[in-house]
N, C-alpha and C positions, 0 to 999 in steps of 0.2 A: 730678795737679795735685805743683809741682814743691817741690821740702826748700826751707825758708825759709835753709837754711847754701849751697845748689847755690852753687858757683864761675863756675859759666859761663853770661858772657851772649851778646847778638848781640854780636857785631863782635871776639866773643876768637878768635885763629887758634889751632887745638889742635894736636896729633896726635895719631893713634889708637895703640893700645898694644894690648897680648894683655892681655885680662879675666884675669883670674888664676878666672873661671868656665868658660874655654875651654879646648880644645887648637887649636883651628885657626890656620891661617898667617892668614889674612885675618878680615875681620869687613864682617855684612850690613847694606847698607841698600837701605832701598826707594826707588825712584822713584816715584813719582806721573804725572809724566807720561808715562815708561812703559810703565809698571801691572808691573815687574819684580825682583828687584831684583839688586842688582852685590857682588860681593866686595872688598873693597879692604883691600888692603896693612896691616901691622901698618906704625906709620912712617908713615901718608900723610897729608898738610899738607892740614887746611880751614877753611873760615869760618867760623864761626858767626855762622845769617840770623836763625835763627825757636826757641824753647826754651817758646814760650805753648801750643802743640797740645796735644792731647791721645786717645790712642789711646776706638776706643769702646769694649772694655775697662777703661781709667780708667789706662791708663799710662803717663806723663810722656815725649811725642816731641820728639826736637832736627831740624828740620830744621839742612841743612849745605849748602855749598858747595864740593864737592870740585875745583882746573883740571884733575885730570888726565880727570874724567868733562863736564866743562862742564855740569853739570848737578848743580841740586839734591834735594839723596839724604837721605833722615829714619831715623834708627836711635831706640829706645824710649830711656830715661837713666833711667838709672842711678845716686846717690851711693851715697860709702861714706857714714860716720854724721860725716866732719868739712866732708862738703858735695864733697868731691875726686870726680871724676868717675872712674870703671872702665871704662872703657874708651877714655880719651884722655888723653893730657896737654898742660893750659893749656899753651900756648909768651907769649899778648902777653892 
């Protein structure tokens, strides 16, 4: 279940950022359509489509449309204690 403080909403324009928990140059998103992960570089722009899904083990899932991929990709969503997403900046 989403944190009630979460600041992302469907329709938000976001930009991926490097998580303080990871040292990679990209963030991995899953595509249910092709059953594969896609590496998305930090700084990529996307549109939040859905924040209401939950994984089989209870993690919150976010669906994002990335125009470079022309696909809806998903990731586990985690916020800090103030409701700010750890994996992206909200642009609009």
